[in-house]
N, C-alpha and C positions, 0 to 999 in steps of 0.2 A: 504494500500500500504506500504509494508515493506521497500524495497530498490528500487531505480530507476534503471531500466534496460537501459535506454537511458537518455542522458542529455536533459532536457526539454528546449524548446525555449520560450514557451508561457504558462502562467497560466491564465485560465479562472476562475475568482473568483466570486462566487454568494452569494448574501444576499437574501435568498428566503422569500417570503411572501405568504399568502393564495390566494391573487388575483394578486398582482404585485411583481416583483422581480427586483433587480438591478444586473448587471454584469459588470466586468471590465476585459479586456484582457490586461495582463501585460507582457511586454518583460522581460524575466528572466535576461538577461545580464545588463539591465539598470534600471529596475523597472519602465520603462516608460509605462504609460497607452496608449495602441494602439487604443483601442475602448472602448466605454462605452455604456451601455444600461440601461434604467429604464422604465419599462412598463409592459404590460400584460404578464402573465406567458406563454400563448400559443405562443406569438411572440418569447420569449426567447427560448422556446423549439425548435421552428423552426430554430433558429439561430445556436443552438448547435447540432442539429440532425446529428448524425453520425460523428461529428468532432473528437471525441476520436478514432474512428476506422480509419478515413482517415488520421489523423495526430498523429502518435505515439509520437511526440515531444511536444504535448500539454497535459497539466495537468488540471483537473477539481478539484477545491477546493470549497466546499459548506459548508456554516455555518449551524449549527443546534443547537437547544436548546433541551436538554433532556426533554422528556415528564414530565409533572407535573400535579397534580390535584389541584382543588380549592374546597372549601367547600361552600355549601349554608347555609342559615340561619338555616335550619333544620339539619345541619351537614351531608348532603349527599355530597359525593365526586364526582367530574366529571372532565373530561378533556375539557377545552374550545375548542369550534368548530374551532377557528382560529388556534390553535395548531395542531389539527388533519389535517386540510386542508393544513397547511404548510408542515407537515410531508409527506402528500400524494404528494405534489408538489416536494419535495426533491426527492422522489422515481421516479417520472416522469422524472425529470432532469437527474438523474443517468441513467435511462433506455435510454433516448435519446442520451446520450453521447456514449453509446455502446462500452465501454472499461473499465471494472472494474479495470484493472491494472493501469490505469492512472487517477482514480477518488478517491477522499478522502473527508471525512467529517471532519470538524474542529469545535469544540464546541465554543460557544460564550464565555464561561468562559476561555477557553484556549487562545482565541484571546486577551481578556482583560488582562490575566496574562502575556502574552508575551509583549503586547504594553504598559501596564500601570504598570506592576510589581505586580499587585494584581487582584483579581477577581471582586472586587467591582469597580464600575465606570459606568458612564452613557455614552450615545452616544456623548455628547459634549466632554468628556474627551478622548474618542477613536478618535474622529475626530481631536482633537488637536494633539494627538500623531502621527497620520497619516500625517497631514499637516506639522508638524515639520520636518519630513523626507525630505520634498521637498523645504525647505527654507522659506524666508520671504514673498515672493509674488508668491506662486506657481500657482495661477490662471492666472496671467499676464493680458493682455488686448486683445481686439479684434485684434489690430494691431500687438501685440507681445504676442501671447498666451503662457502661461506657461504649464507645464506638467499636471496641474489639471484644465485647461481651459475647461469649459463645465460642471464641477461638480457642482451640486446643490442638496440641500436636504440631509437628513441623509442616505437614502438608498444607494446612490453611494459611499459615504465615508465608509459605513459599508462594502460594497463589496470590496473596496480597502483595508480595514483593513484585510479582509479575505485573500486576495492575499499576502499582505506584511507579515502577520503572517505565512502563509504557507511557503513562500520563506525563511524567516529568520530561521524558525524552522527546515528547511531541509538543512541548511548549505549555503544558498545563501545570500550573503551580498550585500547591496546596494552599488553602487560605492561611494567612499569617497567624491567625488565632486558632489553628488546628489543634495545637496542644492545649488540653484543658477545656476544649470547646464542648458545650452540651449539644448533643445531637438529638 
């Protein structure tokens, strides 16, 4: 996707996996997570089926890892099954979206470079960079939920990282009062 033909309202950011994936629906104007999902790939595909066609103001951003090979003890190269299955799932997600003009892949290394300033870094560092954008207590409590209430595990934070990196690298800036903001 080179240039945006319309101003997006929502970014659906996906951290794909071979069996399960996580997705975060982000409001462009506020970076507020509107909906979160962490579960079976077939369920996520059902959720996004045709959304890109029905809503031209929605963007799909999907993380990908460029293919790589590993070596066996006998120096035979192979691509791990999980990598192949995840690549297949990315293709299925893009097909379900049904609008190539509003779908984009973003590499894990580009996400790290944007959020951390370097391509080296683990999931903990990425999560910390994401959480920092939402203030001291972004989860809040059951009585007073914060913008990241309901986030658990690495998968959802990785999906949120995809969305934030996509938004910020396309010229959208988080509201200056994002930290501590009541959603």
